[in-house]
VOBA-1610 file (N, C-alpha, C; in pm, whole numbers, padded with zeros to 5 digits, always signed):
BEGIN
Unk+16694+11119+07022Unk+16741+11003+07096Unk+16837+11079+07205Unk+16872+11184+07169Unk+16960+11264+07307Unk+16893+11273+07430Unk+16755+11279+07432Unk+16671+11278+07548Unk+16670+11145+07636Unk+16695+11042+07578Unk+16681+10911+07656Unk+16799+10909+07741Unk+16748+10837+07861Unk+16866+10829+07973Unk+16974+10719+07905Unk+17099+10736+07965Unk+17211+10663+07925Unk+17228+10530+08030Unk+17213+10419+07958Unk+17223+10306+08030Unk+17371+10275+08101Unk+17363+10193+08210Unk+17500+10177+08273Unk+17576+10085+08177Unk+17714+10093+08233Unk+17803+10024+08155Unk+17759+09850+08150Unk+17706+09806+08267Unk+17655+09673+08267Unk+17541+09622+08153Unk+17453+09742+08171Unk+17341+09742+08068Unk+17381+09739+07922Unk+17486+09828+07913Unk+17526+09827+07774Unk+17615+09701+07705Unk+17672+09614+07811Unk+17746+09496+07795Unk+17649+09406+07773Unk+17544+09408+07830Unk+17422+09314+07813Unk+17353+09330+07678Unk+17342+09455+07646Unk+17275+09482+07517Unk+17369+09428+07405Unk+17504+09450+07416Unk+17619+09412+07319Unk+17603+09251+07305Unk+17609+09193+07395Unk+17580+09053+07388Unk+17465+09004+07323Unk+17354+09064+07326Unk+17230+09040+07256Unk+17246+09082+07110Unk+17303+09195+07092Unk+17329+09257+06940Unk+17418+09160+06861Unk+17508+09097+06965Unk+17602+08998+06855Unk+17522+08869+06836Unk+17419+08815+06919Unk+17346+08726+06870Unk+17264+08734+06725Unk+17216+08883+06745Unk+17117+08921+06644Unk+17210+08943+06523Unk+17329+08994+06528Unk+17413+09000+06428Unk+17455+08868+06347Unk+17493+08777+06425Unk+17506+08631+06401Unk+17395+08604+06313Unk+17251+08598+06366Unk+17141+08569+06290Unk+17120+08614+06163Unk+17147+08747+06138Unk+17134+08822+06024Unk+17259+08754+05920Unk+17377+08738+05958Unk+17492+08670+05868Unk+17412+08552+05824Unk+17365+08459+05904Unk+17329+08326+05863Unk+17209+08326+05775Unk+17132+08457+05782Unk+17016+08454+05704Unk+17051+08537+05571Unk+17160+08557+05504Unk+17199+08607+05395Unk+17184+08767+05420Unk+17196+08830+05529Unk+17221+08945+05531Unk+17071+09060+05585Unk+16981+08956+05619Unk+16855+09022+05633Unk+16754+08949+05737Unk+16687+08988+05810Unk+16584+08910+05903Unk+16473+09007+05913Unk+16356+08930+05915Unk+16223+09007+05925Unk+16227+09076+06066Unk+16169+09197+06081Unk+16144+09245+06183Unk+16074+09175+06318Unk+15985+09083+06260Unk+15933+08990+06367Unk+16034+08906+06433Unk+16119+08876+06359Unk+16235+08777+06402Unk+16344+08858+06489Unk+16345+08989+06456Unk+16432+09081+06508Unk+16351+09103+06685Unk+16213+09126+06669Unk+16130+09169+06777Unk+16141+09058+06879Unk+16133+08935+06807Unk+16121+08801+06905Unk+16270+08800+06965Unk+16347+08807+06902Unk+16486+08805+06962Unk+16519+08922+07072Unk+16503+09037+07030Unk+16524+09150+07115Unk+16422+09122+07266Unk+16310+09073+07244Unk+16209+09072+07355Unk+16225+08915+07437Unk+16272+08816+07356Unk+16223+08671+07430Unk+16373+08592+07445Unk+16482+08654+07391Unk+16591+08536+07373Unk+16622+08528+07518Unk+16639+08395+07555Unk+16681+08359+07690Unk+16778+08425+07752Unk+16756+08462+07868Unk+16832+08543+07961Unk+16908+08665+07906Unk+16895+08720+07765Unk+16932+08853+07745Unk+16817+08929+07660Unk+16694+08868+07611Unk+16583+08954+07591Unk+16522+09045+07690Unk+16456+09156+07635Unk+16378+09213+07738Unk+16321+09156+07837Unk+16218+09089+07822Unk+16141+09001+07875Unk+16187+08889+07963Unk+16326+08816+07918Unk+16399+08723+07969Unk+16516+08767+08065Unk+16549+08891+08031Unk+16656+08943+08129Unk+16611+08968+08262Unk+16698+09002+08362Unk+16664+09011+08490Unk+16610+09158+08549Unk+16641+09265+08462Unk+16599+09407+08505Unk+16453+09419+08543Unk+16419+09512+08627Unk+16263+09558+08648Unk+16210+09606+08526Unk+16083+09569+08480Unk+16034+09603+08379Unk+15908+09701+08411Unk+15857+09658+08526Unk+15700+09729+08535Unk+15713+09813+08681Unk+15628+09910+08681Unk+15637+09999+08791Unk+15726+10121+08783Unk+15735+10212+08893Unk+15797+10345+08887Unk+15968+10297+08842Unk+16018+10196+08914Unk+16170+10154+08884Unk+16167+10097+08778Unk+16062+10065+08686Unk+16098+09991+08545Unk+16077+10077+08431Unk+16031+10042+08321Unk+16012+10131+08198Unk+15878+10166+08182Unk+15764+10094+08243Unk+15649+10134+08211Unk+15567+10095+08317Unk+15417+10154+08325Unk+15335+10100+08417Unk+15210+10066+08364Unk+15176+09916+08433Unk+15039+09871+08338Unk+14946+09883+08447Unk+14809+09874+08415Unk+14680+09913+08499Unk+14698+09818+08613Unk+14734+09695+08615Unk+14737+09617+08740Unk+14806+09687+08865Unk+14925+09738+08833Unk+15006+09797+08906Unk+14982+09920+08979Unk+14867+09985+08894Unk+14846+10136+08957Unk+14745+10110+09068Unk+14679+10008+09064Unk+14591+09999+09191Unk+14510+09862+09209Unk+14460+09812+09315Unk+14388+09695+09313Unk+14237+09679+09246Unk+14214+09825+09211Unk+14048+09846+09154Unk+14050+09792+09032Unk+14178+09791+08944Unk+14137+09729+08827Unk+14107+09579+08833Unk+14189+09514+08897Unk+14157+09371+08913Unk+14009+09341+08996Unk+13980+09414+09098Unk+13856+09405+09178Unk+13749+09437+09069Unk+13761+09534+08983Unk+13641+09555+08861Unk+13637+09444+08770Unk+13743+09391+08725Unk+13735+09254+08611Unk+13682+09138+08692Unk+13709+09133+08821Unk+13656+09011+08884Unk+13513+09011+08877Unk+13445+09112+08843Unk+13310+09105+08836Unk+13265+09032+08709Unk+13339+09038+08607Unk+13335+08975+08470Unk+13374+08838+08491Unk+13489+08805+08567Unk+13524+08664+08581Unk+13407+08581+08642Unk+13370+08659+08742Unk+13269+08590+08861Unk+13150+08535+08739Unk+13108+08624+08683Unk+12987+08587+08584Unk+13021+08464+08500Unk+13131+08452+08446Unk+13165+08368+08361Unk+13181+08241+08438Unk+13250+08239+08568Unk+13266+08113+08643Unk+13150+08066+08702Unk+13038+08151+08715Unk+12926+08100+08769Unk+12850+08029+08658Unk+12877+08065+08555Unk+12775+07999+08447Unk+12854+07860+08401Unk+13019+07855+08393Unk+13067+07734+08354Unk+13162+07683+08436Unk+13189+07730+08558Unk+13282+07675+08643Unk+13425+07724+08589Unk+13509+07593+08649Unk+13646+07587+08584Unk+13753+07675+08629Unk+13854+07718+08535Unk+13943+07792+08594Unk+13973+07931+08525Unk+14069+08008+08552Unk+14101+08134+08501Unk+14250+08103+08448Unk+14267+08123+08313Unk+14408+08124+08267Unk+14432+08268+08227Unk+14557+08306+08277Unk+14601+08445+08247Unk+14735+08414+08154Unk+14755+08484+08044Unk+14847+08494+07948Unk+14961+08600+07982Unk+15067+08578+08003Unk+15182+08693+08044Unk+15153+08744+08165Unk+15177+08707+08253Unk+15110+08756+08408Unk+15186+08863+08458Unk+15301+08943+08403Unk+15372+09051+08434Unk+15452+09018+08576Unk+15398+09080+08661Unk+15469+09058+08813Unk+15372+08955+08893Unk+15260+08921+08824Unk+15166+08840+08924Unk+15051+08936+09030Unk+15086+09065+08998Unk+14981+09142+09067Unk+14875+09144+09029Unk+14824+09127+08904Unk+14679+09103+08867Unk+14641+08989+08920Unk+14715+08871+08909Unk+14664+08741+08959Unk+14623+08750+09128Unk+14715+08814+09173Unk+14686+08820+09342Unk+14576+08906+09358Unk+14530+09026+09304Unk+14424+09102+09316Unk+14271+09048+09276Unk+14292+08976+09172Unk+14168+08882+09121Unk+14132+08785+09227Unk+14232+08697+09241Unk+14201+08579+09326Unk+14152+08658+09497Unk+14203+08746+09510Unk+14155+08820+09654Unk+14014+08847+09664Unk+13981+08919+09545Unk+13861+08985+09503Unk+13777+08873+09473Unk+13803+08778+09423Unk+13690+08663+09366Unk+13663+08573+09513Unk+13780+08567+09602Unk+13745+08501+09720Unk+13658+08580+09808Unk+13661+08702+09805Unk+13567+08775+09861Unk+13414+08785+09825Unk+13405+08762+09673Unk+13270+08714+09626Unk+13242+08590+09616Unk+13324+08490+09701Unk+13281+08355+09708Unk+13255+08286+09550Unk+13358+08348+09465Unk+13342+08298+09324Unk+13511+08248+09287Unk+13578+08193+09380Unk+13703+08161+09313Unk+13733+08039+09219Unk+13807+08049+09098Unk+13807+07953+09045Unk+13867+07823+09087Unk+13852+07699+09018Unk+13906+07599+09056Unk+14083+07604+09078Unk+14150+07660+08960Unk+14278+07678+08942Unk+14286+07832+08869Unk+14404+07886+08900Unk+14457+08004+08841Unk+14583+07948+08760Unk+14532+07944+08646Unk+14647+07921+08541Unk+14740+08017+08497Unk+14861+07982+08488Unk+14940+08123+08414Unk+15028+08058+08321Unk+15024+08130+08213Unk+15110+08060+08093Unk+15201+08205+08042Unk+15326+08143+08093Unk+15423+08268+08081Unk+15559+08223+08013Unk+15608+08286+07899Unk+15714+08245+07837Unk+15845+08292+07871Unk+15835+08389+07973Unk+15959+08440+08032Unk+15995+08356+08191Unk+16117+08293+08169Unk+16140+08233+08319Unk+16173+08347+08393Unk+16218+08456+08374Unk+16268+08547+08476Unk+16126+08603+08518Unk+16030+08633+08450Unk+15899+08685+08485Unk+15814+08560+08552Unk+15825+08447+08554Unk+15766+08358+08605Unk+15840+08339+08738Unk+15949+08358+08793Unk+16032+08369+08902Unk+15968+08491+08982Unk+15942+08635+08907Unk+15880+08734+08982Unk+15740+08687+09018Unk+15668+08632+08926Unk+15541+08601+08968Unk+15513+08521+09073Unk+15600+08410+09097Unk+15627+08300+09219Unk+15650+08370+09337Unk+15742+08512+09321Unk+15763+08587+09439Unk+15645+08636+09514Unk+15603+08723+09392Unk+15468+08790+09447Unk+15359+08701+09495Unk+15325+08602+09430Unk+15233+08493+09483Unk+15256+08448+09640Unk+15386+08413+09640Unk+15402+08361+09783Unk+15419+08460+09882Unk+15427+08594+09857Unk+15436+08707+09944Unk+15277+08757+09984Unk+15224+08752+09864Unk+15098+08816+09884Unk+14961+08746+09897Unk+14956+08610+09856Unk+14860+08532+09898Unk+14874+08437+09996Unk+14753+08411+10079Unk+14738+08305+10180Unk+14781+08186+10153Unk+14833+08103+10259Unk+14866+07942+10218Unk+14725+07867+10177Unk+14615+07926+10172Unk+14497+07866+10146Unk+14489+07884+09990Unk+14525+08000+09919Unk+14498+08027+09789Unk+14644+08001+09705Unk+14743+07978+09752Unk+14873+07986+09667Unk+14842+07869+09607Unk+14802+07735+09664Unk+14798+07618+09573Unk+14711+07617+09439Unk+14628+07719+09443Unk+14550+07729+09308Unk+14630+07794+09200Unk+14745+07835+09225Unk+14805+07912+09114Unk+14916+07803+09055Unk+14902+07811+08918Unk+14983+07674+08859Unk+15038+07750+08738Unk+15142+07723+08709Unk+15228+07767+08596Unk+15220+07666+08470Unk+15208+07717+08385Unk+15195+07614+08272Unk+15313+07653+08147Unk+15344+07566+08060Unk+15449+07550+07986Unk+15387+07570+07836Unk+15248+07541+07816Unk+15165+07565+07695Unk+15046+07601+07719Unk+14975+07606+07609Unk+14826+07599+07619Unk+14761+07460+07655Unk+14684+07462+07748Unk+14598+07327+07772Unk+14509+07289+07641Unk+14513+07154+07625Unk+14444+07119+07503Unk+14325+07149+07500Unk+14270+07129+07637Unk+14094+07182+07666Unk+14095+07249+07794Unk+14028+07366+07779Unk+14015+07469+07882Unk+13851+07510+07883Unk+13798+07510+08022Unk+13670+07579+08049Unk+13702+07684+08161Unk+13643+07787+08132Unk+13646+07913+08230Unk+13688+08014+08182Unk+13762+08130+08211Unk+13782+08243+08150Unk+13955+08242+08126Unk+13975+08289+07995Unk+14127+08320+07936Unk+14134+08460+07964Unk+14251+08493+08010Unk+14248+08658+08028Unk+14387+08710+08013Unk+14398+08803+07905Unk+14539+08869+07848Unk+14533+09038+07865Unk+14598+09083+07971Unk+14610+09203+07971Unk+14741+09265+07917Unk+14749+09370+07814Unk+14856+09383+07733Unk+14967+09270+07713Unk+14915+09177+07630Unk+14968+09072+07572Unk+14980+09082+07421Unk+14883+09128+07366Unk+14887+09114+07231Unk+14995+09253+07154Unk+15000+09337+07235Unk+15097+09435+07180Unk+15246+09402+07181Unk+15271+09316+07280Unk+15406+09238+07268Unk+15433+09147+07197Unk+15335+09074+07080Unk+15389+09007+06993Unk+15449+09042+06898Unk+15547+08970+06840Unk+15620+09021+06731Unk+15499+09043+06608Unk+15575+09186+06538Unk+15503+09210+06419Unk+15597+09214+06299Unk+15523+09208+06183Unk+15604+09238+06066Unk+15572+09368+06008Unk+15679+09438+05944Unk+15658+09577+05890Unk+15627+09571+05742Unk+15551+09664+05682Unk+15518+09669+05550Unk+15551+09815+05519Unk+15616+09831+05401Unk+15658+09965+05355Unk+15587+09981+05207Unk+15508+10066+05179Unk+15446+10076+05061Unk+15533+10163+04959Unk+15599+10118+04866Unk+15649+10234+04753Unk+15584+10254+04639Unk+15618+10316+04518Unk+15548+10345+04423Unk+15498+10218+04342Unk+15588+10127+04331Unk+15586+09988+04266Unk+15497+09900+04326Unk+15509+09868+04480Unk+15447+09753+04544Unk+15495+09767+04693Unk+15419+09691+04771Unk+15440+09667+04906Unk+15579+09604+04926Unk+15658+09621+05018Unk+15787+09574+05036Unk+15789+09540+05186Unk+15869+09447+05222Unk+15865+09390+05404Unk+16012+09480+05422Unk+16003+09545+05547Unk+16090+09607+05608Unk+16158+09529+05705Unk+16279+09483+05698Unk+16354+09401+05820Unk+16479+09484+05870Unk+16542+09410+05934Unk+16710+09437+05965Unk+16791+09378+05909Unk+16875+09464+05879Unk+17036+09422+05839Unk+17140+09491+05931Unk+17248+09468+05875Unk+17364+09503+05967Unk+17479+09572+05867Unk+17485+09707+05899Unk+17593+09785+05839Unk+17691+09844+05930Unk+17770+09776+05990Unk+17818+09837+06115Unk+17741+09838+06243Unk+17629+09881+06222Unk+17527+09879+06308Unk+17399+09808+06273Unk+17299+09784+06328Unk+17192+09756+06306Unk+17126+09828+06229Unk+17049+09804+06123Unk+17001+09913+06005Unk+16852+09851+05945Unk+16769+09929+05912Unk+16656+09914+05846Unk+16686+09855+05702Unk+16626+09791+05645Unk+16629+09737+05521Unk+16515+09661+05447Unk+16477+09716+05330Unk+16351+09683+05272Unk+16382+09578+05168Unk+16304+09454+05171Unk+16331+09365+05068Unk+16185+09323+04993Unk+16190+09259+04863Unk+16060+09248+04816Unk+15966+09156+04889Unk+15859+09182+04910Unk+15732+09110+04965Unk+15736+08956+04890Unk+15744+08861+05000Unk+15748+08725+04943Unk+15607+08646+04992Unk+15542+08733+05080Unk+15425+08643+05120Unk+15313+08774+05104Unk+15235+08742+04983Unk+15125+08848+04959Unk+15015+08866+05067Unk+14997+08744+05104Unk+14896+08739+05208Unk+14901+08854+05330Unk+15027+08876+05370Unk+15053+08961+05465Unk+14982+09087+05458Unk+14948+09144+05317Unk+14894+09287+05292Unk+14764+09281+05209Unk+14694+09157+05232Unk+14579+09122+05187Unk+14472+09209+05203Unk+14459+09239+05356Unk+14355+09313+05428Unk+14401+09475+05418Unk+14523+09514+05364Unk+14553+09670+05404Unk+14479+09725+05283Unk+14410+09848+05321Unk+14344+09944+05215Unk+14452+09967+05106Unk+14385+09948+04992Unk+14452+09999+04863Unk+14509+10125+04836Unk+14430+10213+04901Unk+14441+10350+04875Unk+14540+10449+04962Unk+14613+10360+05023Unk+14722+10402+05133Unk+14833+10481+05054Unk+14891+10589+05109Unk+14989+10674+04998Unk+15131+10619+05000Unk+15213+10630+04899Unk+15332+10576+04878Unk+15416+10638+04991Unk+15505+10537+05074Unk+15586+10570+05176Unk+15501+10528+05314Unk+15404+10463+05286Unk+15324+10430+05407Unk+15396+10312+05490Unk+15412+10333+05592Unk+15496+10223+05694Unk+15366+10180+05796Unk+15356+10056+05803Unk+15259+09998+05903Unk+15323+09850+05968Unk+15258+09813+06045Unk+15246+09684+06080Unk+15147+09558+06043Unk+15178+09465+06046Unk+15077+09323+06035Unk+15123+09218+06165Unk+15034+09151+06206Unk+15058+09057+06312Unk+14981+08928+06284Unk+15055+08857+06210Unk+14977+08717+06188Unk+14987+08638+06315Unk+15117+08657+06391Unk+15113+08590+06508Unk+15021+08625+06606Unk+14973+08726+06618Unk+14852+08757+06715Unk+14730+08684+06652Unk+14692+08685+06528Unk+14592+08618+06497Unk+14571+08467+06524Unk+14726+08419+06499Unk+14751+08265+06546Unk+14714+08239+06678Unk+14766+08346+06782Unk+14737+08324+06903Unk+14595+08307+06940Unk+14510+08367+06878Unk+14373+08392+06906Unk+14327+08255+06854Unk+14353+08220+06740Unk+14320+08088+06671Unk+14354+07947+06788Unk+14458+07963+06864Unk+14510+07874+06939Unk+14410+07870+07058Unk+14400+08007+07112Unk+14293+07999+07213Unk+14159+07957+07195Unk+14119+07971+07068Unk+13968+07918+07043Unk+13977+07789+07025Unk+14091+07721+06985Unk+14114+07585+06995Unk+14094+07505+07132Unk+14175+07581+07220Unk+14152+07539+07358Unk+14033+07558+07414Unk+13967+07639+07409Unk+13849+07685+07492Unk+13720+07589+07440Unk+13677+07525+07541Unk+13554+07448+07536Unk+13435+07529+07567Unk+13440+07582+07692Unk+13314+07673+07735Unk+13381+07789+07811Unk+13323+07901+07782Unk+13362+08001+07870Unk+13400+08118+07804Unk+13500+08214+07821Unk+13516+08346+07741Unk+13672+08355+07736Unk+13720+08449+07648Unk+13854+08510+07623Unk+13815+08645+07630Unk+13900+08703+07732Unk+13906+08846+07732Unk+14039+08921+07731Unk+14051+09013+07637Unk+14184+09061+07573Unk+14179+09201+07606Unk+14288+09275+07691Unk+14282+09407+07697Unk+14409+09473+07652Unk+14393+09582+07573Unk+14522+09630+07500Unk+14486+09759+07433Unk+14586+09814+07421Unk+14574+09973+07329Unk+14585+09918+07199Unk+14492+09978+07117Unk+14496+09972+06973Unk+14381+10035+06908Unk+14329+09976+06775Unk+14226+10051+06697Unk+14165+09954+06614Unk+14043+09983+06564Unk+13985+09909+06435Unk+14077+09898+06308Unk+14063+09836+06215Unk+14148+09847+06078Unk+14124+09985+06034Unk+14007+10018+06049Unk+13964+10165+05986Unk+14043+10268+06048Unk+14082+10265+06165Unk+14151+10374+06254Unk+14290+10329+06237Unk+14328+10182+06239Unk+14440+10141+06242Unk+14539+10191+06124Unk+14485+10182+06001Unk+14533+10209+05873Unk+14496+10320+05822Unk+14449+10441+05897Unk+14430+10561+05861Unk+14565+10625+05789Unk+14525+10698+05674Unk+14632+10752+05602Unk+14709+10852+05647Unk+14674+10922+05765Unk+14774+10991+05818Unk+14869+10925+05937Unk+14817+10788+05962Unk+14916+10708+06065Unk+15010+10635+05975Unk+15082+10735+05915Unk+15173+10688+05786Unk+15309+10615+05827Unk+15333+10630+05971Unk+15462+10576+06012Unk+15426+10450+06114Unk+15311+10398+06112Unk+15270+10294+06210Unk+15248+10333+06370Unk+15250+10226+06414Unk+15238+10241+06577Unk+15346+10192+06653Unk+15458+10148+06602Unk+15575+10104+06658Unk+15618+10205+06776Unk+15620+10143+06894Unk+15680+10233+07002Unk+15773+10135+07104Unk+15877+10225+07162Unk+15971+10162+07267Unk+15941+10236+07376Unk+15962+10174+07484Unk+15975+10236+07629Unk+16104+10204+07704Unk+16184+10319+07740Unk+16321+10288+07828Unk+16298+10407+07931Unk+16296+10337+08074Unk+16287+10411+08175Unk+16177+10498+08191Unk+16066+10474+08127Unk+15946+10568+08135Unk+15949+10688+08029Unk+16071+10658+07940Unk+16096+10732+07817Unk+16024+10664+07692Unk+15940+10732+07610Unk+15871+10663+07488Unk+15937+10716+07359Unk+15967+10655+07274Unk+16029+10660+07166Unk+16007+10567+07050Unk+16061+10585+06922Unk+16012+10515+06807Unk+16130+10415+06751Unk+16261+10405+06817Unk+16364+10368+06741Unk+16370+10215+06818Unk+16341+10095+06773Unk+16372+09967+06816Unk+16513+09931+06785Unk+16589+09977+06712Unk+16722+09915+06687Unk+16836+09961+06788Unk+16800+10048+06887Unk+16900+10086+06975Unk+16846+10031+07096Unk+16958+10028+07217Unk+16949+09954+07336Unk+16875+09819+07334Unk+16908+09730+07278Unk+16855+09616+07205Unk+16875+09518+07358Unk+16748+09486+07384Unk+16736+09404+07521Unk+16710+09468+07653Unk+16706+09592+07612Unk+16713+09707+07759Unk+16573+09770+07737Unk+16535+09778+07648Unk+16372+09834+07633Unk+16269+09763+07558Unk+16161+09816+07602Unk+16009+09721+07552Unk+15966+09746+07403Unk+15951+09686+07320Unk+15910+09704+07200Unk+15760+09665+07176Unk+15677+09765+07130Unk+15534+09742+07113Unk+15490+09771+06994Unk+15357+09704+06945Unk+15276+09783+06859Unk+15135+09798+06883Unk+15053+09888+06850Unk+14938+09890+06874Unk+14866+09769+06809Unk+14734+09716+06866Unk+14666+09617+06835Unk+14577+09648+06710Unk+14563+09585+06615Unk+14438+09604+06493Unk+14321+09476+06558Unk+14238+09550+06621Unk+14121+09479+06680Unk+14047+09419+06578Unk+14024+09455+06449Unk+13932+09420+06358Unk+13992+09286+06301Unk+14144+09245+06299Unk+14190+09136+06266Unk+14192+09033+06365Unk+14195+09067+06521Unk+14180+08985+06599Unk+14021+08939+06617Unk+13927+09021+06580Unk+13778+08957+06552Unk+13763+08871+06473Unk+13821+08907+06337Unk+13830+08822+06221Unk+13880+08690+06261Unk+13998+08665+06322Unk+14073+08553+06349Unk+13990+08458+06446Unk+13919+08514+06531Unk+13822+08459+06639Unk+13714+08383+06562Unk+13647+08492+06496Unk+13514+08429+06430Unk+13535+08339+06306Unk+13667+08347+06241Unk+13682+08261+06132Unk+13702+08101+06196Unk+13744+08096+06327Unk+13767+07991+06392Unk+13650+07942+06460Unk+13540+07980+06434Unk+13422+07944+06517Unk+13395+07979+06633Unk+13437+08091+06690Unk+13411+08155+06839Unk+13308+08278+06802Unk+13234+08291+06897Unk+13160+08400+06897Unk+13237+08524+06960Unk+13212+08633+06862Unk+13273+08768+06931Unk+13149+08809+07021Unk+13191+08849+07160Unk+13104+08886+07235Unk+13074+09026+07289Unk+13198+09113+07237Unk+13189+09265+07268Unk+13309+09317+07228Unk+13299+09439+07214Unk+13437+09511+07191Unk+13403+09661+07234Unk+13461+09699+07338Unk+13441+09848+07397Unk+13571+09912+07436Unk+13564+10035+07489Unk+13690+10111+07532Unk+13705+10049+07682Unk+13823+10045+07741Unk+13842+10015+07853Unk+13725+10089+07956Unk+13737+10221+07940Unk+13639+10297+08011Unk+13493+10239+08014Unk+13423+10219+07906Unk+13306+10158+07916Unk+13318+10020+07990Unk+13375+09931+07947Unk+13382+09807+08011Unk+13426+09798+08158Unk+13475+09883+08218Unk+13507+09904+08359Unk+13380+09954+08410Unk+13322+10056+08355Unk+13193+10125+08421Unk+13080+10027+08426Unk+13061+09916+08298Unk+12963+09822+08295Unk+13004+09722+08402Unk+13109+09687+08456Unk+13142+09598+08551Unk+13151+09641+08688Unk+13104+09773+08684Unk+13078+09855+08840Unk+13197+09910+08900Unk+13283+09980+08841Unk+13399+10017+08891Unk+13362+10127+08988Unk+13271+10212+08950Unk+13208+10327+09027Unk+13148+10271+09162Unk+13064+10152+09160Unk+13027+10109+09274Unk+13108+10026+09367Unk+13208+09997+09306Unk+13309+09971+09415Unk+13397+10064+09461Unk+13405+10193+09398Unk+13465+10300+09443Unk+13374+10361+09582Unk+13263+10353+09550Unk+13144+10397+09651Unk+13155+10348+09766Unk+13188+10214+09752Unk+13208+10126+09901Unk+13295+10194+09995Unk+13376+10294+09930Unk+13497+10331+10063Unk+13422+10502+10100Unk+13478+10515+10203Unk+13406+10664+10258Unk+13503+10751+10187Unk+13425+10890+10131Unk+13505+10986+10046Unk+13616+11044+10139Unk+13625+11046+10248Unk+13693+11127+10362Unk+13825+11010+10360Unk+13840+10899+10345Unk+13929+10792+10383Unk+14065+10826+10255Unk+14176+10832+10319Unk+14301+10819+10212Unk+14287+10728+10113Unk+14225+10609+10164Unk+14233+10475+10045Unk+14147+10532+09923Unk+14057+10596+09952Unk+13938+10670+09846Unk+13976+10750+09762Unk+14093+10841+09827Unk+14157+10909+09727Unk+14237+10877+09650Unk+14330+10754+09698Unk+14411+10666+09609Unk+14312+10594+09508Unk+14215+10537+09542Unk+14121+10477+09424Unk+14044+10559+09331Unk+14011+10675+09377Unk+13966+10775+09307Unk+14073+10808+09161Unk+14200+10840+09219Unk+14296+10888+09142Unk+14325+10781+09025Unk+14317+10645+09068Unk+14323+10521+08989Unk+14221+10513+08871Unk+14096+10548+08933Unk+13987+10542+08845Unk+13984+10634+08741Unk+14028+10770+08781Unk+14044+10866+08678Unk+14158+10814+08563Unk+14243+10764+08604Unk+14349+10717+08507Unk+14270+10600+08413Unk+14223+10484+08486Unk+14166+10403+08404Unk+14048+10452+08305Unk+13956+10550+08356Unk+13858+10599+08275Unk+13858+10719+08195Unk+13964+10800+08228Unk+13959+10933+08145Unk+13997+10926+07999Unk+13950+10981+07885Unk+13996+10973+07759Unk+14124+10993+07745Unk+14182+11094+07836Unk+14311+11159+07840Unk+14426+11071+07863Unk+14358+10959+07944Unk+14479+10877+08006Unk+14466+10740+07930Unk+14396+10647+08009Unk+14384+10491+07951Unk+14245+10463+07901Unk+14160+10547+07955Unk+14026+10528+07917Unk+13964+10479+07777Unk+14006+10541+07657Unk+13949+10542+07524Unk+14062+10465+07421Unk+14205+10507+07468Unk+14310+10412+07378Unk+14288+10253+07412Unk+14290+10263+07523Unk+14277+10075+07563Unk+14151+10028+07554Unk+14147+09907+07483Unk+13990+09858+07444Unk+14013+09714+07510Unk+13854+09659+07511Unk+13858+09524+07561Unk+13788+09422+07450Unk+13821+09327+07424Unk+13760+09238+07319Unk+13713+09131+07376Unk+13623+09048+07359Unk+13588+08944+07420Unk+13536+08846+07328Unk+13543+08716+07346Unk+13503+08605+07266Unk+13421+08501+07370Unk+13318+08430+07305Unk+13278+08326+07403Unk+13220+08211+07329Unk+13230+08090+07423Unk+13192+07979+07333Unk+13097+07885+07446Unk+12982+07858+07403Unk+12862+07784+07468Unk+12855+07849+07590Unk+12816+07981+07605Unk+12766+08092+07718Unk+12627+08144+07673Unk+12556+08122+07749Unk+12405+08128+07721Unk+12401+08304+07723Unk+12450+08370+07831Unk+12442+08509+07885Unk+12525+08594+07811Unk+12485+08712+07769Unk+12595+08806+07747Unk+12666+08845+07839Unk+12800+08914+07807Unk+12901+08951+07913Unk+12833+09082+07981Unk+12847+09116+08094Unk+12825+09229+08165Unk+12906+09315+08115Unk+13036+09320+08093Unk+13145+09431+08040Unk+13091+09472+07929Unk+12989+09429+07840Unk+12941+09481+07748Unk+12814+09525+07720Unk+12741+09526+07837Unk+12602+09571+07840Unk+12554+09687+07780Unk+12647+09799+07800Unk+12619+09906+07727Unk+12745+09940+07656Unk+12738+10045+07543Unk+12859+10095+07459Unk+12912+09992+07390Unk+12880+09905+07332Unk+12948+09779+07270Unk+12965+09834+07142Unk+13091+09848+07102Unk+13127+09903+06954Unk+13173+09789+06863Unk+13112+09693+06859Unk+13156+09546+06782Unk+13130+09587+06636Unk+13028+09681+06614Unk+12978+09722+06480Unk+13092+09810+06400Unk+13192+09851+06476Unk+13297+09948+06429Unk+13410+09859+06364Unk+13401+09733+06386Unk+13524+09627+06380Unk+13549+09609+06211
//
């Protein structure tokens, strides 16, 4: 913890205000709240939660950098997959949790050049702060012609046609923590003992651990995310024709619950420092967990939608023509060097290429999705 940057007095005051609310919630809940409740408050409490407060989250001045912030190349490549879906079924694009709005801008600009614009570009954003950031980005970087296509939603549409897109959305959905003891699984949550503190209680919802391997060693700590499965079911209900495309870091269940991954995947980011203690700097740091893509796939298929593919980000972007897009630029140009460096980050196994995965579902589409034409790893889920 000593290696972490020290927050400013204003930041600490902000954090203490949120901590007071969490402490009150713990007191009202007989001294204990689930980690999912804690994570929800830490990230999304209006005006105080990490995603709801006013501090910069993304980019070099924030806490982490997402793929769309690195280069337009990411959106330009995904646009090829979006184009295929829109050519088949028409309709809209719906982006879940649009960050700064950079992906929306670059996607719309590329789809305009491909003459494949969606009827509307819908954004479902739970953070009022980020919605304002997105509106500013759209107004500054999109033409007057394109701006009216962007519409913000407060809830999922009842019926949707087109492409639903989520980049690094699943990892920010609150998770519940499971701790295996010699006697049984217990749920790890948060109590208060002068400071926020971990506290295990008997597991009351046995279905939370029904899919976990039985052979895991005592002391094993991991996450489960019924809320992420619930989101997939809701998206499936909304989609009438089109595809759902989710990009995030994670593993299949076989890898996720490996005996050696005995402390789970919970990770925090504060000013580009990564660490594993979500109980400090409350409201000032991001809290994430890797995605169990097997459970995401099962949630979709159990709700009547077809799994269309599962691949590494590198394979997906290659299938969508990232190298062809790069080849459109002269190797001697400064722009080429910037794009090549971005492509290296997106594709390299040592960077984002293998850790990030892409999973897709489709409904009433006759064609296989181009992003999974080679290297589909659905069989590993």
